[in-house]
C-alpha positions in Angstrom: 0.1 0.1 0.0 1.2 3.5 -0.7 1.2 6.6 1.1 2.2 10.2 0.2 4.8 12.2 2.1 3.0 15.1 4.2 5.1 17.6 2.1 4.4 16.3 -1.2 1.6 18.0 -3.4 -1.8 16.6 -3.5 -2.4 14.6 -6.8 -4.6 16.2 -9.3 -7.8 14.4 -10.4 -6.4 13.8 -13.9 -3.1 12.3 -12.8 -0.2 12.1 -10.5 2.5 14.8 -10.7 5.7 13.2 -11.9 7.9 14.6 -9.4 6.0 12.9 -6.6 7.7 9.7 -5.2 5.5 7.2 -3.4 6.9 5.8 0.0 6.2 2.6 1.6 3.7 2.5 4.7 5.7 1.4 7.8 5.1 -2.1 8.8 6.7 -4.4 11.5 9.6 -5.5 9.2 10.9 -2.1 8.1 14.6 -1.6 8.8 16.4 1.2 10.7 16.6 3.5 7.5 12.9 4.3 8.0 13.4 6.0 11.2 14.2 9.8 11.6 17.7 11.0 11.5 19.7 10.6 14.6 17.4 7.8 15.9 17.8 4.0 16.1 15.0 1.5 16.1 14.6 -0.3 19.5 15.5 -4.0 19.1 12.4 -6.1 19.8 10.1 -2.9 19.5 10.1 -1.8 15.8 7.3 0.7 16.6 9.7 2.7 18.8 13.1 4.4 18.1 15.5 6.2 20.5 18.2 9.0 20.2 21.5 9.0 21.5 20.4 11.3 24.4 17.5 9.1 25.2 14.5 10.5 23.5 12.0 8.0 22.4 9.6 8.2 19.5 6.5 6.0 18.9 4.5 5.3 15.8 2.0 3.2 17.7 -1.5 4.2 17.0 -4.5 2.3 18.3 -2.6 -0.9 17.9 -1.3 -0.2 14.5 1.8 1.3 13.2 1.8 4.7 11.4 4.5 6.6 9.4 7.4 7.8 11.3 6.5 11.4 10.1 3.6 11.1 12.5 5.8 9.9 15.5 5.1 11.2 18.9 7.6 11.7 21.5 7.1 9.6 24.7 7.2 11.3 28.0 9.0 9.1 30.6 8.2 8.8 34.2 10.4 8.5 37.2 10.3 5.1 38.8 10.6 4.4 42.5 14.5 4.2 42.2 14.7 7.7 40.5 15.3 6.3 36.9 13.4 7.4 33.8 11.1 4.7 32.2 8.7 4.4 29.5 5.9 1.9 28.8 6.4 0.0 25.5 4.1 -2.6 23.7 4.5 -5.3 21.2 1.8 -7.1 19.2 0.0 -9.5 21.3 1.8 -8.5 24.5 0.7 -6.1 27.2 2.6 -2.8 27.7 6.1 -3.3 29.5 7.7 -0.4 31.6 11.5 -0.3 30.7 14.2 2.1 31.9 15.4 4.5 29.3 19.1 3.8 30.1 18.5 0.2 29.2 16.9 0.9 25.9 19.6 3.3 25.0 22.3 0.8 25.7 20.4 -2.1 23.7 19.9 0.1 20.8 23.5 1.8 20.4 25.8 -0.7 22.1 24.2 -4.2 22.0 22.4 -6.7 24.1 22.9 -6.8 27.8 25.8 -9.5 28.5 25.0 -12.1 31.0 25.3 -10.8 34.6 25.8 -7.3 33.6 23.9 -4.1 34.5 23.8 -0.5 33.5 26.3 2.1 34.7 25.6 5.8 34.7 29.1 6.9 34.4 28.7 10.5 35.9 26.5 9.3 38.6 23.5 11.3 37.2 20.5 8.9 36.9 18.8 11.5 34.5 21.7 11.5 32.0 20.8 9.0 29.6 23.1 9.9 26.9 24.6 7.0 25.4 28.3 8.3 26.1 27.4 8.3 29.8 26.2 4.7 29.9 28.0 1.5 29.9 27.2 -2.2 30.7 29.1 -3.2 33.8 29.2 -5.6 36.8 27.4 -5.1 40.2 30.7 -4.4 41.7 31.7 -1.7 39.2 28.2 -0.2 39.6 28.6 -0.1 43.4 32.1 1.4 43.1 30.6 4.1 40.9 27.9 5.1 43.5 30.6 5.3 46.2 32.9 7.5 43.9 30.0 9.9 43.1 28.5 9.9 46.6 25.1 8.4 45.6 25.6 5.1 47.6 23.1 4.3 50.3 25.4 1.9 51.9 26.5 2.1 55.6 25.8 5.3 57.4 24.1 6.9 54.5 21.3 4.4 54.6 18.5 6.1 56.8 17.8 2.9 58.7 21.4 2.2 59.7 22.0 1.6 63.3 25.9 1.4 63.2 28.5 3.7 62.0 31.8 2.8 60.2 33.6 3.1 63.5 31.2 0.8 65.1 31.9 -1.8 62.4 35.7 -1.6 62.7 35.3 -2.0 66.6 33.1 -5.0 66.1 35.5 -6.7 63.7 38.5 -5.9 65.7 36.8 -7.2 69.0 35.5 -10.4 67.4 38.9 -11.1 66.0 40.2 -11.0 69.5 37.6 -13.7 70.5 34.7 -11.6 72.0 31.4 -13.5 71.6 29.0 -12.1 69.0 26.0 -12.2 71.2 27.9 -9.9 73.7 28.7 -7.4 70.8 25.0 -7.6 69.5 23.8 -6.6 73.0 26.2 -3.8 73.3 25.7 -2.4 70.0 21.8 -3.0 70.0 21.7 -5.1 66.8 20.9 -8.8 66.3 23.6 -11.6 66.5 22.9 -12.3 62.8 23.9 -8.7 62.1 27.1 -9.2 64.0 27.8 -12.4 62.1 27.4 -10.7 58.6 29.6 -7.7 59.7 32.4 -10.1 61.0 32.2 -12.1 57.7 32.0 -9.0 55.7 28.7 -10.0 54.1 27.4 -6.6 55.1 29.4 -3.2 55.3 31.6 -4.6 52.7 32.7 -1.0 51.8 34.3 -0.6 55.2 38.1 -1.9 55.0 
């Protein structure tokens, strides 16, 4: 089926102007060449495309795909962890909310490697430009948060009962043979908490 570009002249009743070139209507198999300049089609979601700075366009209208010239820009929401996210849908599936930084990496860098997660290199969750994003390990992500001062570990956690100094004291005294239940009573935490601290299962960032 053919469709005319919005900028083309309207054909006359007696014939089609020679300079007008018909273009194909978008369908689910169209390639990246159909999307606007500066955007990349999102793998697995051919009705959506994303720019390097994280702007997302959609041609999904009433369950059908329209021309990219009529694409609308999606307005992301902020999820419970402070990341920008949008809802995308595929034929036969319910809408799925996906973080913008994940979509940017998938589109411009490639699929998520096993065991990897997204890193915001400058520590700003709102900066979803592809140059600020990278796949990395959980450890790398934790180090990034510590480096940028955005980590909620230890004393920065509003529910923390201990300080870094307390943790150092607990480890030192436990190493000297002091019973863990005695330490738990003194520092007003559970014996389980002392056990995790001594074995560095918790408060790993404290040397």
